[in-house]
ROTOR-788049 format. One record per residue (C-alpha): residue number from 1; x, y, z; residue in one letter. Coordinates in steps of 0.2 Angstrom, whole numbers. Layout:
ROTOR-788049
NUM  X  Y  Z  A $
...
This chain:
ROTOR-788049
1  -673  135  319  M $
2  -662  131  304  M $
3  -662  112  299  V $
4  -644  105  298  L $
5  -635  100  283  R $
6  -633  81  283  V $
7  -616  73  279  L $
8  -613  55  279  V $
9  -597  45  282  T $
10  -593  29  272  P $
11  -595  18  287  T $
12  -613  24  289  F $
13  -616  23  271  N $
14  -610  5  270  K $
15  -623  0  284  V $
16  -638  9  277  V $
17  -635  2  259  K $
18  -638  -16  266  K $
19  -654  -11  274  L $
20  -671  -16  267  P $
21  -681  -1  260  A $
22  -693  0  274  R $
23  -679  1  287  D $
24  -670  14  276  K $
25  -686  24  277  K $
26  -686  23  296  A $
27  -668  28  297  V $
28  -672  43  285  D $
29  -686  48  297  E $
30  -674  47  312  I $
31  -661  57  303  V $
32  -674  70  298  N $
33  -679  72  317  M $
34  -661  74  322  I $
35  -657  87  309  A $
36  -672  97  316  H $
37  -667  94  334  D $
38  -648  89  335  P $
39  -649  87  354  H $
40  -661  72  354  L $
41  -647  60  356  G $
42  -636  58  371  E $
43  -619  65  371  E $
44  -605  52  375  K $
45  -591  55  387  K $
46  -573  49  388  G $
47  -565  43  372  D $
48  -581  47  363  L $
49  -584  65  369  V $
50  -592  75  355  G $
51  -601  60  349  V $
52  -620  59  351  F $
53  -630  43  351  V $
54  -648  41  347  F $
55  -657  25  351  K $
56  -672  19  342  F $
57  -681  3  336  K $
58  -681  -4  318  I $
59  -692  -20  317  N $
60  -693  -21  336  K $
61  -674  -22  337  Q $
62  -664  -8  346  E $
63  -653  2  334  A $
64  -640  15  338  L $
65  -636  30  327  L $
66  -620  39  331  A $
67  -618  57  325  Y $
68  -607  72  327  G $
69  -611  91  326  L $
70  -600  102  316  M $
71  -592  115  318  P $
72  -597  113  337  N $
73  -612  107  347  K $
74  -617  124  352  K $
75  -620  131  335  Q $
76  -620  116  323  P $
77  -622  119  305  R $
78  -619  101  299  D $
79  -625  84  306  L $
80  -612  71  302  V $
81  -619  53  303  L $
82  -605  42  309  L $
83  -612  25  312  S $
84  -628  14  313  L $
85  -630  -3  321  G $
86  -635  -14  336  S $
87  -628  -11  353  H $
88  -616  -26  351  E $
89  -598  -20  348  N $
90  -606  -3  343  F $
91  -595  8  354  Y $
92  -579  -2  351  D $
93  -582  0  332  N $
94  -585  18  334  L $
95  -569  22  343  K $
96  -560  15  328  R $
């Protein structure tokens, strides 16, 4: 299987820039896993249909990574990283 090309939104970039180096490394590993298997995350419904969310831990804290698949989820070529954060306000911010 082909590994997806990873694209990053400014929102995602802003969050990752603030992370300590070891957390960035953890996020990189997760992104790499998702690029190899894009259906690891759970697809959302309703307002967020087409958005996948993968839950994982950084320093024993739950983190959520939201991403989309382009041009479509059946035959994705690109992995678009949308957002990263804790559960608090995550979905509200994602809708914006």
